[in-house]
VOGU-3710 file (C-alpha; in Angstrom, 3 decimals, decimal comma):
1> mdreafikmm> 130,437/84,385/94,197  131,162/87,964/93,873  129,426/90,446/92,078  131,242/90,544/89,111  130,942/86,684/88,521  127,296/86,528/89,439  126,716/88,949/86,918  128,743/86,986/84,559  126,820/83,821/85,481  123,212/85,443/84,885
11> adakmydltq> 124,028/87,071/81,504  125,698/83,428/80,491  122,894/81,351/81,741  120,170/80,032/79,392  116,682/82,153/79,788  113,461/81,104/78,559  110,192/83,274/78,255  107,331/81,219/78,997  104,974/83,958/78,513  102,024/84,086/76,041
21> gcsiftppwp> 101,507/86,938/73,983  98,935/88,985/75,358  96,721/90,760/72,489  93,451/92,313/71,615  93,114/88,929/70,125  93,846/86,995/73,353  90,900/85,159/74,456  89,957/85,661/78,002  88,564/83,304/80,777  85,073/82,396/79,153
31> gekalevhff> 82,600/85,101/80,199  85,088/87,663/81,021  86,399/90,993/79,272  88,545/90,716/76,560  91,411/93,137/76,630  90,556/96,970/74,600  93,211/98,844/73,158  92,425/102,653/72,795  94,544/105,408/71,634  93,064/108,549/73,296
41> krltgayggg> 95,768/110,484/72,288  98,590/110,823/69,144  101,707/112,970/68,379  99,881/115,427/66,389  96,534/115,196/68,380  93,592/112,413/68,568  89,708/112,946/68,609  88,605/113,056/71,874  91,830/113,081/73,221  95,186/115,341/73,358
51> qgangqilnw> 98,496/115,650/71,430  101,993/115,494/72,285  102,479/111,490/72,487  100,892/108,193/71,594  98,832/107,293/74,695  96,825/104,546/75,008  93,796/103,304/77,565  93,342/99,973/78,666  90,124/98,284/79,618  91,085/94,800/80,499
61> sntvgthlvg> 90,396/91,381/83,023  93,493/89,808/84,475  92,645/86,423/82,973  93,806/87,743/79,601  97,230/86,195/78,622  99,949/84,930/80,994  98,701/85,712/84,791  99,062/85,203/88,388  96,049/83,699/90,132  96,220/85,346/93,554
71> etafhsggra> 94,827/84,532/97,003  92,392/86,818/97,042  90,975/85,194/94,008  89,149/82,866/95,857  89,618/83,617/99,523  88,893/87,417/99,984  91,421/87,636/103,303  94,193/86,284/101,179  97,393/88,571/100,976  96,980/91,182/98,155
81> isdiplkdls> 99,459/90,250/94,939  101,583/93,900/96,094  102,293/92,167/99,402  103,614/88,478/97,887  107,408/88,786/98,189  109,307/88,004/94,776  111,222/84,981/96,677  107,559/83,141/97,401  107,016/83,512/93,240  110,650/82,370/92,135
91> gpgvivdisd> 112,859/79,670/93,042  113,922/75,745/91,702  111,359/73,912/89,551  110,516/71,724/87,187  108,416/71,882/83,677  106,983/68,270/83,338  105,457/67,152/80,072  102,550/64,841/80,585  101,140/65,960/76,916  101,488/62,280/76,090
101> mvsdyslytp> 99,380/60,923/78,614  96,353/63,439/78,069  93,564/64,050/75,817  90,248/66,385/76,115  88,673/66,347/79,720  91,637/64,079/81,233  92,221/64,370/84,782  96,082/64,376/85,515  97,429/62,676/88,841  100,433/63,159/90,848
111> emimkkatvk> 101,807/59,957/89,635  101,619/61,252/86,428  103,948/64,024/86,889  106,331/61,963/88,999  106,457/59,252/86,237  107,858/61,971/84,039  110,332/64,212/86,142  111,666/64,259/89,621  109,219/66,786/92,175  111,339/67,791/94,841
121> kgdiliintg> 109,422/69,612/98,043  108,987/73,210/97,700  109,383/73,197/93,985  107,541/75,340/91,276  105,571/73,202/89,308  104,838/73,746/85,751  102,760/71,366/83,889  103,003/70,898/80,211  99,764/69,229/79,191  100,611/69,844/75,142
131> yhryswdlpd> 97,111/72,318/75,323  99,536/75,541/74,779  99,201/74,081/71,301  95,566/76,021/70,929  97,222/79,453/72,012  96,082/82,079/70,119  99,716/82,868/69,079  100,713/79,897/67,892  99,795/78,009/64,324  96,682/75,964/64,017
141> tynpnaqggv> 95,761/72,409/64,829  94,693/71,096/61,623  91,989/68,083/61,993  89,979/66,724/59,152  87,378/65,502/61,411  86,914/69,275/62,964  84,577/71,620/61,282  86,299/73,700/58,856  89,384/71,061/58,871  90,798/73,283/61,984
151> eskefgfyvr> 90,391/72,733/65,758  88,884/75,805/67,720  91,564/77,204/69,484  89,581/78,809/72,426  87,772/75,416/72,950  90,885/73,479/73,129  92,246/76,061/75,346  89,715/76,849/77,694  87,042/73,988/77,830  88,530/70,840/76,503
161> hpgpspdffk> 92,064/71,123/78,379  93,073/68,164/81,036  92,842/69,148/85,368  93,965/68,049/87,961  92,611/64,571/89,775  90,528/64,960/93,369  93,848/64,085/95,133  96,608/66,279/93,131  95,977/69,754/95,202  96,289/67,341/98,645
171> waldmklkli> 99,666/66,230/96,754  100,633/69,632/96,049  100,149/70,935/99,607  101,885/67,909/101,022  104,948/68,721/98,984  104,702/72,279/99,568  104,861/73,372/95,956  105,358/77,120/95,863  103,338/77,356/92,566  101,700/75,353/90,007
181> gvdcgcaehp> 101,508/76,544/86,528  99,639/75,197/83,668  100,249/75,689/79,901  96,294/76,330/79,320  93,291/78,519/80,557  93,125/77,430/84,121  94,961/75,107/86,991  91,819/73,493/87,684  89,889/71,308/85,674  87,431/73,046/83,351
191> mntpirrmhe> 84,317/70,937/84,879  85,109/72,162/87,788  84,538/76,012/87,083  81,543/77,723/85,627  82,335/76,054/82,411  80,518/73,150/83,282  77,212/75,236/82,993  78,105/77,484/80,233  79,009/74,457/77,827  76,831/71,478/79,148
201> nhfqaaeakl> 77,118/69,771/76,074  81,088/69,480/76,692  80,252/68,542/80,567  78,483/65,541/79,256  81,069/64,491/77,096  83,606/65,098/80,145  81,258/63,206/82,680  80,647/60,101/79,860  84,835/60,092/80,139  85,026/60,149/83,633
211> kkeygkswde> 82,680/57,452/84,004  83,954/55,259/81,331  87,421/55,393/82,912  86,667/55,542/86,743  83,195/54,239/86,964  81,762/57,342/88,627  79,929/60,538/87,916  81,433/64,012/88,503  80,031/64,941/91,737  81,124/61,366/92,905
221> mfpqdeyyem> 84,340/62,006/91,699  84,496/65,888/92,916  82,242/65,907/96,094  81,708/69,817/95,883  81,522/70,698/99,671  84,667/68,966/100,055  86,151/70,547/96,833  85,562/73,920/97,628  86,559/73,583/100,930  89,937/72,691/99,187
231> thitmpkahl> 90,274/75,084/96,354  88,537/78,004/97,790  90,117/78,056/101,383  92,929/75,684/102,416  94,849/76,237/99,144  95,120/80,281/99,682  95,347/80,115/102,887  98,553/77,940/102,612  99,680/80,387/100,051  99,772/78,044/96,807
241> lfveaivgei> 99,054/80,139/94,107  98,398/79,595/90,410  100,208/80,698/87,307  98,001/80,271/83,947  98,238/80,367/80,325  101,720/79,618/80,336  102,953/79,081/76,802  106,440/80,809/75,040  109,167/78,420/75,156  107,576/76,015/77,374
251> dklknqrawi> 108,690/72,995/74,653  112,375/73,725/75,356  112,205/72,239/78,686  110,292/69,200/78,682  110,820/67,203/81,909  113,359/69,649/82,571  114,712/71,365/86,178  115,152/75,405/85,782  115,078/78,395/88,397  111,763/80,106/87,569
261> tvqpipfmev> 110,353/83,213/88,501  106,907/84,789/88,172  106,865/88,527/88,100  103,482/90,213/88,182  102,192/93,283/88,081  102,098/94,102/91,981  98,449/94,784/92,115  97,223/96,124/95,340  93,282/95,422/95,071  92,948/93,145/92,228
271> eaawarvvaw> 92,927/89,168/92,649  95,147/88,504/89,530  97,532/90,133/87,779  99,439/89,746/84,629  103,110/88,275/84,742  106,235/87,883/82,739  107,152/84,068/83,369  110,952/83,366/83,172  113,022/80,340/83,392  116,631/80,042/83,684
281> qapdgmseea> 119,211/77,413/83,404  122,896/77,067/84,315  125,217/78,410/81,779  127,649/76,200/79,870  130,364/74,830/82,102  128,296/74,910/85,554  126,520/72,417/87,149  122,925/72,533/87,905  123,189/72,320/91,381  125,892/75,416/91,930
291> ffqamesaem> 123,679/77,487/89,640  120,503/76,924/91,459  122,388/77,375/94,854  123,512/80,922/93,437  120,228/81,945/92,145  118,620/80,596/95,547  121,190/82,923/98,148  120,795/85,703/95,137  118,972/88,872/96,265  116,204/90,209/94,087
301> ldltvpfsvr> 115,610/93,969/94,819  112,202/94,969/93,620  112,404/98,443/92,330  108,627/98,551/91,526  106,152/100,952/93,088  102,434/99,179/94,337  100,075/99,144/91,444  96,501/100,866/92,756  93,992/103,249/92,193  95,493/105,487/94,617
311> spqwanyvpl> 98,761/105,808/91,736  98,912/109,124/90,320  98,878/109,032/86,748  101,046/111,432/84,395  99,197/115,084/83,688  96,397/114,777/81,972  96,136/110,939/81,568  93,298/108,291/82,949  93,809/107,011/86,357  93,373/103,484/87,306
321> svtytkrvgg> 90,039/102,071/88,167  88,896/98,701/89,197  85,293/97,423/89,085  84,616/93,823/90,607  82,464/91,810/88,136  81,943/88,925/90,235  82,051/87,547/93,865  83,180/84,504/95,493  79,478/84,055/96,898  77,744/85,436/93,931
331> qhfgmgrngs> 78,005/82,350/91,447  77,257/78,663/91,288  78,129/76,792/94,496  82,076/75,538/94,705  82,800/77,216/91,242  82,597/81,285/92,366  85,603/83,498/92,578  86,570/87,419/92,654  86,674/88,612/89,194  87,295/92,768/88,115
341> icnasihlat> 87,926/94,796/85,232  89,972/97,366/85,203  90,439/100,449/83,153  93,512/102,874/82,763  95,860/104,988/81,051  99,578/103,346/80,958  101,654/106,250/82,307  101,132/105,674/85,849  102,800/103,354/88,412  106,235/101,897/87,600
351> hmdgekhfwp> 105,963/101,239/83,644  108,188/101,129/80,210  107,695/103,701/78,082  108,025/101,748/74,724  109,222/102,663/71,247  105,715/103,412/69,820  105,146/106,080/72,894  106,856/108,576/70,595  108,062/106,913/67,493  105,236/105,670/65,695
361> agrtigetpl> 107,294/102,968/63,158  108,722/101,549/66,642  107,889/98,507/67,849  105,455/97,494/70,708  106,180/96,371/74,104  105,273/92,546/73,130  107,122/92,556/69,963  110,422/93,586/71,631  112,434/90,226/72,963  112,719/89,791/76,320
371> eewvgpgvva> 116,600/89,571/75,762  116,412/93,450/75,455  114,790/93,860/78,583  117,117/91,957/81,148  120,782/92,421/81,432  124,240/93,788/83,230  123,673/97,144/84,282  123,952/99,994/86,855  122,171/101,849/89,437  123,679/105,046/89,732
381> dissmvsnss> 122,896/107,078/93,004  122,890/110,973/92,327  120,821/111,831/95,216  123,280/114,032/96,971  123,704/115,975/93,508  120,573/116,955/92,720  117,404/119,343/94,266  114,436/120,486/92,917  114,504/121,093/89,045  118,390/120,282/88,642
391> vytpdmiksv> 119,779/118,890/85,818  122,038/116,093/85,929  124,904/115,056/83,373  126,566/112,065/82,371  129,744/112,886/84,590  127,348/112,721/87,494  126,323/109,227/86,653  130,054/108,411/85,618  131,434/109,698/89,105  129,561/107,073/91,200
401> vdirpgdili> 129,280/104,056/89,180  131,207/102,154/86,404  128,924/102,298/83,966  130,098/100,122/80,709  129,134/100,206/77,026  125,542/97,999/76,701  124,557/98,800/80,368  121,226/99,547/81,615  121,387/102,474/83,464  119,255/103,441/86,523
411> iktgwykygw> 119,128/106,582/88,082  118,459/107,196/91,430  117,791/110,738/91,973  116,109/110,466/95,333  112,735/111,360/94,112  111,337/108,164/94,962  111,072/109,308/98,509  108,347/112,181/96,983  105,882/109,046/95,634  102,492/108,308/96,809
421> csedsdefry> 103,071/105,551/98,739  105,748/107,087/101,134  105,663/108,738/104,168  107,477/112,128/102,784  104,786/112,101/99,622  104,883/115,500/97,807  102,889/114,597/94,517  103,509/118,442/93,237  107,129/118,016/93,733  107,255/114,129/92,346
431> mikhpgpspd> 105,750/115,518/89,322  106,900/118,662/88,373  110,164/119,513/90,469  112,083/116,298/89,640  115,511/116,305/88,289  116,066/115,589/84,312  119,113/115,216/82,133  121,492/117,714/80,562  121,489/118,460/76,722  124,315/116,422/76,172
441> fakwaydmki> 123,055/112,990/78,044  120,901/111,532/75,049  123,868/111,749/72,731  125,958/110,083/75,807  123,410/107,149/76,290  123,449/106,564/72,235  127,150/106,517/72,221  127,640/104,289/75,293  124,718/101,878/73,366  122,994/101,833/76,790
451> kwigvdcvaa> 120,242/99,435/76,803  117,281/101,418/78,438  117,152/103,684/81,088  115,050/103,738/84,450  114,467/107,166/86,835  112,901/106,978/89,888  110,716/109,930/88,995  107,755/110,303/86,917  109,627/111,212/83,575  112,855/110,654/82,310
461> dhpmntiqrl> 113,143/114,356/80,257  113,615/117,206/82,705  109,577/118,598/83,125  110,758/122,021/81,879  111,292/120,074/78,503  107,594/118,612/78,295  104,043/120,334/78,242  104,663/120,910/82,100  106,642/124,113/81,040  103,329/125,486/79,950
471> whpktfaean> 101,131/124,365/82,550  103,425/125,309/85,414  105,018/129,023/84,282  106,061/129,737/87,802  107,797/126,332/88,276  109,443/127,134/85,189  110,657/130,532/85,933  112,341/129,141/89,016  113,743/125,909/87,047  115,272/128,669/84,656
481> aklkrdfgkd> 116,696/130,605/87,313  118,452/127,628/88,541  119,644/127,147/85,228  121,458/130,290/84,693  122,686/130,147/88,312  124,184/126,645/87,605  125,162/126,728/83,873  125,576/130,520/82,726  122,443/129,908/80,508  118,779/130,656/79,971
491> wdemfpldqy> 116,400/127,129/79,105  115,992/128,268/75,665  119,889/128,454/74,971  120,587/125,477/76,786  117,808/123,578/75,312  116,451/124,764/72,030  113,019/123,767/71,641  113,525/122,015/68,338  116,390/119,917/69,197  115,705/119,128/72,962
501> yqdmhlnlfp> 111,458/118,815/73,629  110,759/115,449/74,925  114,555/114,645/73,939  115,080/111,543/76,024  111,687/110,389/73,662  111,957/111,679/70,242  115,663/111,492/70,208  116,472/107,892/71,638  113,450/105,964/70,841  114,303/105,924/67,297
511> hhivhaenlg> 117,617/104,185/68,278  115,624/101,664/70,508  116,805/103,251/73,622  113,681/103,487/75,690  113,303/104,364/79,592  111,344/102,941/82,540  109,605/105,713/84,765  108,425/105,679/88,571  110,778/103,289/90,177  110,878/103,057/93,685
521> gqlaitpsgr> 110,334/100,406/96,280  113,712/99,036/97,432  115,549/101,289/95,178  115,858/103,299/98,554  118,291/100,714/100,058  120,070/99,720/96,752  123,570/101,416/96,677  125,090/102,605/93,448  126,827/100,018/91,526  126,742/97,088/88,971
531> yyigcfvqka> 123,837/94,858/88,883  121,895/92,340/86,598  118,896/94,167/86,200  115,370/92,464/84,899  112,638/94,673/83,292  109,310/92,306/83,429  106,643/93,460/81,454  103,677/91,888/80,188  103,749/91,040/76,555  101,507/93,075/75,199
541> meaesmwgrf> 101,258/93,031/71,582  99,575/96,189/70,686  100,879/98,625/73,623  102,947/101,398/73,518  104,143/101,287/76,902  103,364/98,730/79,495  103,355/97,992/83,473  105,657/95,615/84,821  108,253/94,381/87,617  111,524/95,910/87,664
551> vafregks> 114,507/93,859/89,482  117,969/94,226/90,252  119,609/90,936/91,127  122,756/90,928/93,043  124,761/87,899/94,713  123,786/86,560/98,196  126,308/85,859/100,776  127,990/82,416/100,572
//
């Protein structure tokens, strides 16, 4: 399949977003930290913070919203999430609906799964228990027997949901499943977690049901030593991962196969990470087999830099910090895991600047449909045309790539090589001396109906059209001299302050054209050309901007 046919195939494929809304109202795993969102600065100034943009600090545990449970959640010697290749998180799979076979505290078995759909070796398996109906972002479940006539969403989603039988994970390992995803709070049965002791009345109800159906007590059915070995050592060492809180459009895929991808934030230090979960099915007129073959052979170029406490933040923003609040060895035997709380401003590492960052009336990241984050686009390598403080132009882009109306545009300036995780790292050069767009660039992007823009440096605006101009007068003088030499104008002639301050933000965000910053990773080996491009950001309902995974798809070798 050639490049154009591949891009068309992906653009025409049926896409499903399986991600739960991540909000201050999303309940975390019981006993863990809920998401907090704090504006530390506003466009005109904020108490306790600066002015010039809408900027937020997030404080969260990674069990809020749809997330990947990494190997180090249970096995401290496992791979970091940033070290898990995207190929290990993507592939053919099946969404199995067993909702009519389970109820509160039920056990589901391999036989139940295989009765409803064909599961193949190496699949991604997503289990629809029906308990996503208790997701905070879905309508209430009415029950005249419940207090207030409405069932408790949090107890339904986290405490009463079904879980796997004792033989389930052995079967999953024998099947060499890549991932197991669930539409509830945990891929484990809640009574094989600390919930057993947090909510003893529910444990008593669950054990009574177990004895009635299987004639065994809980500890007879799930011997703790044996079960601990399986879930905390054997499975992580076999790279069998969990994805929890899958919601979204899951009911549209009951007992159907799809090509599934889990796109987590590439955390280096943390045991779990927010993720966007997406499923594709073949476009009309194409067989499932041919579609899966094309997707399996396709390359996914990861344009994301690792997410770490070492990642430099923009200017005076707050860096990322990670605090471990619990460890595997510090809890009830057989039920412990590693868990952490994170704190950061959003504008560090690879992230999407959302509309609300500079346009208060704009949409949050979570309010923006997935369809607006993915699509045909280009990588434009202009690295040979720019140097310190350069100004790049639309003509430069057009000279290296066939860009079309409605495209996503990734601009490769070469500045990724000065990022924090590069052997050529030069943080001052990366932050303060990167190239930026000419004064006609924003209008050109608007006229071209560009979907969104990505850059491999710290900002889509020229640093001298930001507050950096005032903070670094020496660098501004150098940039101004270069501008005069290259364009025959000084800075204020070419970029009048009232029109071009934060040009790419203030002039484009009201038109729904936003941009991603700090791209890198395999962008280094990605040449100019057309690609299908995906921005897989967490579905953060109150966030002005957000981290994510940024991927360029291209056809594989047939």
